[in-house]
C-alpha positions in Angstrom: -4.6 9.4 -15.7 -2.5 6.2 -15.0 -4.0 3.7 -12.8 -2.3 1.0 -10.7 -3.0 -1.6 -13.2 -1.8 0.3 -16.3 1.2 1.5 -14.5 2.0 -2.2 -13.5 1.8 -3.2 -17.0 4.3 -0.5 -18.1 7.6 0.0 -16.2 8.2 3.2 -18.2 4.8 4.5 -17.0 5.6 3.7 -13.4 9.0 5.2 -13.6 7.5 8.4 -15.1 4.8 8.5 -12.3 7.4 8.0 -9.7 9.7 10.6 -11.1 6.9 13.1 -11.2 5.7 12.5 -7.8 9.4 12.5 -6.2 10.2 15.8 -8.0 6.8 17.3 -6.8 7.8 16.4 -3.1 11.4 17.5 -3.4 12.8 14.1 -3.4 15.4 12.5 -5.7 14.7 9.6 -8.0 16.8 6.5 -7.2 17.1 3.1 -8.5 16.2 1.7 -5.0 13.1 3.8 -4.7 12.1 2.6 -8.3 12.7 -1.0 -7.4 10.5 -0.8 -4.2 7.8 1.1 -6.2 7.7 -1.4 -9.0 7.4 -4.2 -6.5 4.5 -2.5 -4.7 2.6 -2.1 -8.0 3.4 -5.7 -9.0 1.8 -7.1 -6.0 -1.5 -7.4 -4.2 -0.1 -9.0 -1.0 0.2 -5.9 1.1 3.8 -6.7 2.0 5.7 -5.7 5.1 9.1 -3.9 4.9 11.0 -7.2 5.3 8.9 -8.9 2.5 9.8 -5.9 0.2 13.5 -6.1 1.2 13.6 -9.9 0.5 12.0 -9.4 -2.8 13.9 -6.3 -3.9 17.3 -7.7 -2.9 17.0 -10.2 -5.8 17.4 -7.2 -8.1 19.5 -5.0 -6.1 21.9 -7.3 -3.9 23.3 -4.2 -2.1 20.1 -2.7 -1.0 19.8 -2.5 2.8 16.7 -2.9 4.9 17.2 0.7 6.1 17.1 1.9 2.5 13.8 0.0 2.0 12.2 1.4 5.0 13.2 5.0 3.8 12.1 4.3 0.3 8.7 3.0 1.5 8.3 6.0 3.8 9.1 8.2 0.9 6.6 6.6 -1.4 3.9 6.9 1.3 4.9 10.7 1.7 4.5 11.3 -2.0 1.2 9.6 -2.1 2.4 6.6 -4.3 1.6 4.0 -1.5 -0.4 3.6 1.6 1.0 2.5 5.0 -1.4 0.2 7.0 -0.5 0.3 10.6 -1.7 -1.9 13.4 -2.0 -1.7 17.1 0.9 -3.9 17.6 3.3 -1.7 15.7 3.4 -3.7 12.7 2.9 -2.1 9.2 2.2 -3.4 5.7 2.3 -1.4 2.5 -0.1 -1.1 -0.5 0.5 0.3 -3.9 -3.1 0.9 -4.4 -3.7 4.3 -3.1 -7.5 4.6 -3.8 -9.9 4.2 -0.8 -10.8 0.6 -0.7 -11.4 -2.0 2.1 -9.1 -4.7 3.4 -9.5 -8.0 5.2 -6.8 -9.1 7.7 -6.4 -12.4 9.0 -5.9 -12.4 12.9 -3.7 -15.5 12.8 -1.1 -15.1 10.0 -1.5 -11.3 9.4 -2.2 -11.7 5.7 -3.9 -8.6 4.3 -6.3 -8.8 1.1 -8.1 -6.3 -0.9 -12.0 -6.5 -0.6 -13.9 -6.2 -3.8 -16.2 -3.2 -4.2 -16.2 0.1 -2.7 -18.4 2.1 -0.3 -20.4 4.9 -1.9 -21.2 8.1 -0.3 -24.6 6.8 0.8 -23.1 4.1 2.7 -20.8 6.5 4.3 -23.7 8.8 5.1 -25.3 6.0 7.0 -22.6 6.3 9.7 -24.3 9.5 10.7 -23.2 13.0 11.0 -19.8 14.0 12.5 -20.3 17.6 13.8 -17.3 19.6 13.0 -15.6 16.9 10.8 -15.3 16.7 7.1 -14.8 13.2 5.8 -12.2 13.0 2.8 -11.7 9.4 2.7 -12.1 6.2 4.7 -10.2 3.1 5.8 -12.3 0.1 6.4 -10.7 -3.2 7.7 -12.5 -6.5 8.1 -10.7 -8.9 10.6 -11.2 -12.6 10.8 -9.4 -15.7 9.7 -8.3 -16.6 6.2 -9.0 -19.9 4.6 -5.5 -21.1 5.2 -5.7 -20.6 9.0 -9.0 -22.0 9.4 -12.5 -20.4 9.7 -13.7 -23.1 12.4 -13.7 -21.1 15.5 
């Protein structure tokens, strides 16, 4: 199975994975979707749609912001990206789809991956959830990044 790191190293592998996922979900392969997907795989910055648009526009000058939004939602729908949403209505995107924790800066909004992973025993410490079967998790640590200052 291809992982994010091996796919990022191989644009042919990324395109193959994208084509398979799109086809399995009744979607068409487009150069715009491919460019957006390659960008997500190549960054760990958890970009906004505007960030993706700005970067991808360098490769595809005619791409629109609406196309970027639609491409991102298609990738999320096909399981190739994760949409991280926040209470203020903002969203960031992650090309890494395995369950993993994030840290988000309350000042600048930067999101970073937290090394490590919660194992089943850690999740079991949360206590039983009667009538609910946990399949995955989303853990986010919030605070202030070193660029914004930790002196509070």
